PAKE-279435 format. One record per residue (C-alpha): x, y, z; residue in three letters. Coordinates in steps of 0.2 Angstrom, whole numbers, plus 5000, padded with zeros to 4 digits. Example, Ala and Ser with C-alpha at 12.3 -4.5 7.8 and 13.67 -1.06 7.14 Angstrom:
BEGIN
5062;4978;5039;ala
5068;4995;5036;ser
END
This chain:
BEGIN
4989;5161;4747;met
4995;5144;4744;thr
4993;5133;4759;arg
5006;5120;4763;tyr
5004;5105;4774;ala
5020;5098;4781;ala
5019;5080;4790;ile
5034;5076;4801;val
5037;5057;4800;ala
5055;5054;4804;gly
5054;5049;4822;gly
5058;5031;4827;arg
5041;5028;4837;ser
5050;5017;4850;thr
5034;5015;4860;arg
5026;5007;4845;phe
5038;4992;4843;gly
5048;4986;4829;asp
5037;4993;4815;arg
5036;5011;4807;asp
5021;5019;4815;lys
5020;5031;4801;ala
5015;5018;4788;val
5006;5006;4801;ala
4989;5001;4796;asp
4975;5011;4805;leu
4959;5002;4800;ala
4967;4996;4784;ser
4974;5012;4779;val
4992;5018;4783;pro
4992;5031;4797;met
5001;5044;4787;ile
4989;5043;4773;arg
4975;5046;4785;arg
4983;5061;4791;val
4987;5067;4773;ala
4969;5064;4768;asp
4962;5075;4782;arg
4973;5089;4775;leu
4969;5087;4757;ala
4955;5099;4756;asp
4962;5112;4768;ala
4979;5113;4760;thr
4986;5114;4742;asp
5003;5106;4743;arg
5011;5093;4754;leu
5029;5091;4761;val
5033;5075;4770;val
5048;5075;4782;asn
5055;5057;4784;cys
5071;5047;4785;arg
5079;5040;4769;pro
5075;5023;4774;asp
5056;5027;4776;gln
5053;5036;4760;arg
5049;5021;4748;ala
5035;5015;4760;ala
5028;5032;4763;ile
5028;5036;4744;glu
5018;5020;4742;ala
5006;5025;4756;ala
5003;5042;4747;leu
5001;5035;4730;asp
4988;5045;4720;asp
4987;5058;4733;tyr
4976;5072;4725;pro
4988;5086;4729;asn
5007;5089;4724;pro
5019;5080;4736;val
5037;5083;4739;arg
5049;5074;4752;tyr
5061;5082;4764;ala
5073;5069;4770;glu
5082;5071;4786;asp
5101;5075;4783;pro
5105;5067;4799;ala
5092;5055;4807;pro
5087;5054;4825;asp
5089;5073;4829;glu
5072;5075;4837;gly
5056;5083;4832;pro
5063;5101;4831;met
5075;5095;4818;ala
5060;5087;4809;gly
5050;5103;4809;ile
5065;5112;4802;arg
5068;5100;4788;thr
5050;5100;4783;ala
5049;5118;4783;leu
5065;5120;4773;arg
5056;5109;4760;gly
5042;5121;4760;val
5053;5136;4758;glu
5062;5128;4743;ala
5045;5126;4735;trp
5036;5142;4740;gly
5049;5154;4747;gly
5053;5160;4765;pro
5036;5167;4768;ala
5026;5152;4763;ala
5014;5146;4776;ala
5013;5128;4781;ala
5002;5118;4794;phe
5015;5107;4802;val
5008;5091;4810;val
5015;5075;4817;ala
5012;5059;4807;cys
5003;5051;4822;asp
4989;5063;4823;met
4975;5055;4812;pro
4961;5065;4819;phe
4968;5082;4813;val
4953;5093;4809;asp
4952;5103;4793;pro
4942;5116;4802;ala
4956;5118;4814;val
4968;5120;4800;val
4958;5133;4792;asp
4956;5143;4808;ala
4975;5143;4811;leu
4978;5149;4793;phe
4965;5162;4795;asp
4974;5169;4810;arg
4991;5170;4803;leu
4990;5186;4794;arg
5007;5195;4795;asp
5013;5184;4809;his
5027;5171;4809;asp
5017;5158;4818;ala
5000;5153;4825;val
5001;5139;4838;val
4987;5131;4849;pro
4990;5132;4867;arg
4979;5120;4877;val
4973;5125;4894;asp
4985;5139;4894;gly
5000;5127;4896;glu
5005;5115;4883;trp
5010;5122;4866;phe
5005;5111;4851;gln
5020;5114;4841;thr
5017;5099;4829;thr
4999;5106;4826;his
5003;5123;4821;ala
5005;5135;4806;val
5022;5143;4803;tyr
5030;5154;4790;arg
5043;5142;4783;ala
5059;5153;4783;gly
5057;5161;4800;pro
5053;5145;4809;met
5066;5135;4800;ala
5079;5148;4804;asp
5074;5149;4823;ala
5075;5130;4823;cys
5093;5130;4817;asp
5097;5143;4830;asp
5090;5133;4844;ala
5099;5117;4837;leu
5115;5126;4836;asp
5113;5132;4854;arg
5110;5114;4859;gly
5092;5118;4865;glu
5082;5103;4867;gly
5065;5110;4871;lys
5054;5110;4855;ile
5045;5126;4860;ile
5062;5136;4860;ala
5061;5142;4842;pro
5044;5149;4845;leu
5050;5162;4856;phe
5061;5170;4842;glu
5046;5173;4832;leu
5031;5184;4831;asp
5018;5171;4836;tyr
5000;5171;4840;val
4992;5159;4853;glu
4975;5151;4850;val
4966;5141;4864;asp
4956;5126;4862;ala
4940;5136;4865;ala
4944;5147;4850;asp
4946;5132;4839;leu
4930;5124;4845;thr
4921;5141;4841;asp
4928;5140;4823;ala
4920;5123;4821;gly
4935;5112;4826;gly
4935;5096;4836;asp
4947;5095;4851;ala
4951;5077;4846;gln
4962;5085;4833;thr
4976;5085;4845;phe
4975;5066;4849;glu
4991;5057;4845;asn
4994;5038;4844;leu
5009;5030;4851;asn
5006;5012;4855;thr
4997;4997;4847;arg
4984;4999;4860;glu
4980;5017;4856;glu
4980;5011;4837;phe
4967;4998;4841;ala
4956;5010;4851;ala
4957;5023;4837;ala
4953;5010;4823;ala
4935;5009;4830;glu
4933;5027;4825;ser
4937;5023;4807;phe
4927;5008;4805;glu
END
């Protein structure tokens, strides 16, 4: 099975200031490149969701990436993370078909653990999705594996209903929950779920890469 990665990068990152967080330097490397590099050995192809105005900078950040890369631009910007997931997965679907499986991750999660990615793909089997659920409460919908067609369709349905909760599409699918302990047992690091939103968080995280 071809394993796709899909990075969602189209958000405005308002808490970060007037710079695009996706390509901001994290210890001298654009953050999106750090995320992509963590996925390079765990996946075979990469789709990046972004706004049209971001694409040139993101393409530069991903220059010479070892896996094939395609871009899925937002048809309408600022529709939120559910729309970003939908657009990214439509890009995967166009490349590999509706049943293609993709690990979807936000661009601000530079500690994404390849062992976690492997564990999620291994649990997909015939399901539509595998989603971590931390402490039995919070679904990590931007750190999960989905079948491209079913999840993109479910996102479209939720958007058409005016549904704002990012977990809403999940409940239309045949999905599996995985808790943090399962991922740790598979060799994963709980830091994989850490995301960076502010310059202060960037500064603290940079120490891990130096």
